[in-house]
N, C-alpha and C positions, 0 to 999 in steps of 0.2 A: 515579622520584619516587612515594612512597606518600602525600602529603598535600598539600592546597593552602592549608594555614595559611600565612599572610603575602600572600595574592594577592588581597587583598580589594578593592584598587583598580586596575582597570585600565581604560585607554582604548583603544578600537579593539577588534580581534578577540580571542579567547583561545583557545588550543590546547592542550590536556592530553591528548592521545589518545596511546595507545601506551604506557602506564605501568603502574603496580600499583596504581592508585586502588581503593580500596573505599569511599571517601565523598567527597562534593563539600563537606563542611563546610569553612569559611574561605575559600571562594572568592569571587568577585565576586557582587554583588546585580544589578548592571546590566551589560549588554553592548550597546556602540551598533554593533557589528559581529556576526561570526560566534561560535558557542560550540561547540567541538568537543572531546567529552570520550569519544569512542569508543575501543574496543578497550583498555578497561581490566577491572576485576573488580568494577564496580559492580552492586548488588543493588538499588538505589533511587536516585532523584535528590534526595533530601532534602538541602538545603543549598545546591544549585543556583541559578542566577540568575533571579530574579523577571522580569525584562525582557530581551528580546534582540531586537534590531532586524533582525539578519540570519537566517543559518540556525541551527538548533540540531541537533547530531549526537550521539546517544548509541548508535549502532549499535555492534554487536559486544561487548557486554557480558554480564552476567548478570542482567539486570533482570526481576524478576517483577512489578513495579509502575511505573507512571509517576506515581505521587504524587510531588510535588515539583516537577514540571513547570512552566514559565512559563505563565500563563493565556493570553498571547498570543504568538504568534512570526510576525513579518512575513515571514520567508524559509520556506524549506524545513525540516521537523521529520521527522528520521529516527530511528527507533527499531527498524529492522530488526535482525535477527540476536541476537535475546536469547530470553529464557524467559518472555516475557508470555503469561499466559493472560486477561488483561483490559485492556482500554483506559482504564479509569476512572482519572481523573488527568491526562490528555492535555490539550492547550491547547484552549480553548473555539474559539479562531480561529488559522489558519495558512494559509500560502502553500500549497505541498504537504505531502502526508502520507504517510509509507512505513513501515508496520508489517509488512513481508513477513517471512517466514522467522520466525515465532515459533510459539507453540503456542494462537493463539487459535480459539475455538470460536464467537465471537460478536463483532460490533463495537459492542456497547453501550458507552458511554463514548467512541467516537471524537468528533473534533471537530464542533461544529455547523456551522463554517463552514469551507469549504475553497476557497480562492481559485485554486488550480491544480490538480494531479494528484492521485490517491488510489491507493497501493498496497497491496492486503492479500492479495499473493499468497502461495502456499507455507505455509499455514498449516492448520489442522485445522476450518475454517469448515463448518458445516452449514447456515447462514442467514446472510443478509445484513442481517438485523435489527440497528439502529444504525448503518448506513451514512448519510452526509450526504445529504440530497434533492439537493442540486444540487452538481456538481463542475465547475469551470471549467478543466478539463483531461481527461486521460486517466484512465480507471478501471480498474484490472487486479485480478481476483479469481480469476486462474489458479491452477491447481495447488492445489485445496481439495478440499473432500467434498459440494459443493453439488448438490442434485437439482433446484432450481428457482431463479429469480432474483427472489423475493419479496422484498419490502421493500427492495431495492436502489434507488441514486438514480432520481430523476424525470428529471433532465436531465444530461446530460454533453455538456460542449462540446468534447471531444475523442473518441478512440476508445475502444470497450468490449471488453475482452478477459476471457472467461469460459472460456478454452481449459483442458483437463485437469482437468474436474471429472466430476460424474455426471448431468448435466442429463438431463432426460427430455423437454424441449420448451424451445422460445425464448419462451414467454409469459412477459409483466411484465420485459422488457429495457426499458430507460427509453422513456420517452415521445417525447423528443426527444434526438438524438444527431447531432453534427455530423461525426464520423469514421465508422471502421470497425467492424464488429462481427466479433471472431475467437472462434469457439466450437469450434476443433479439439479433437480429443482427448476427445471426450463420445461415447463407443460409441453411446448410444442415439439420436445425433442424425446417425449414419452416414447417408449417401445410399445409396439403394437400387441406383442405378445404377452403383455403384462395383464391386459383386460383391466376392468373397473374393480379391481381389489383395493379397497382404501388401506390395507395395512402393508402395500407394497408400493415401491417406487423404482423407476429406472435410472440407471446410472452407466455412463459408457467411459471406460478408461481406455486410455492410449498408454502403450509401453513399448518402447522400441519399435514405435510406427506401426504397431496393431492395434486396430480397434476392437474392443471388446463389449459387448451390451450385457448388462448383469442386471439381475433382479435382486433388490435388496429390500429386506423386511423393514419397514419402519419401525425405528426405535432399537433395532437388534443389530448385531455384528455379522450376521450371517449373509453371505453374498453367493449367489447361484448364476453362475455364467451360463446365458442362453445362447449367445452364439459368438464366433470370433471369425 
């Protein structure tokens, strides 16, 4: 299928994933359930639905812009695995938001309100500027180029994953966090007690406001608490 012409009236969910679509023109304007246009050849979302009561999945396309996104998505919004360099045009409100595996250097334009988790991992982020202040779920900014956590969320109701970055310190992580903090894979944060053992890495976990420094064997599940 290469066109959505003739599909303007749909009840329930709508799945047009895995085709050769280059445009959403002609598709439904309102979706009572989920909308899935993943794994196509879309470069923008113009012509897409204006209202989606379920999830909105546009992952695995060639998107360079989110212009044309619905302003509100009650469920999960997934734009991962595209070529996005900006989040401008994304929904103002959504449940969870996944913009991982893109080319983002900034989170400017991200939704103002995220009622569940937020995943911006595997991008080119050098700053968390633009991230939502309150995340009612997990927040993941792993595998980026972050040197600090400035401008990140103030409150995270779940866990906070900033592993695989270039962090110099743990300052400015959320003031309130209900889950764990994973900052493994940041060489400058390595625990001095570990020493030059190639099969071990240091992770620091935060739970209930208490910081624990742990030694974890590479490739294994054993974690030894060194200090707390």
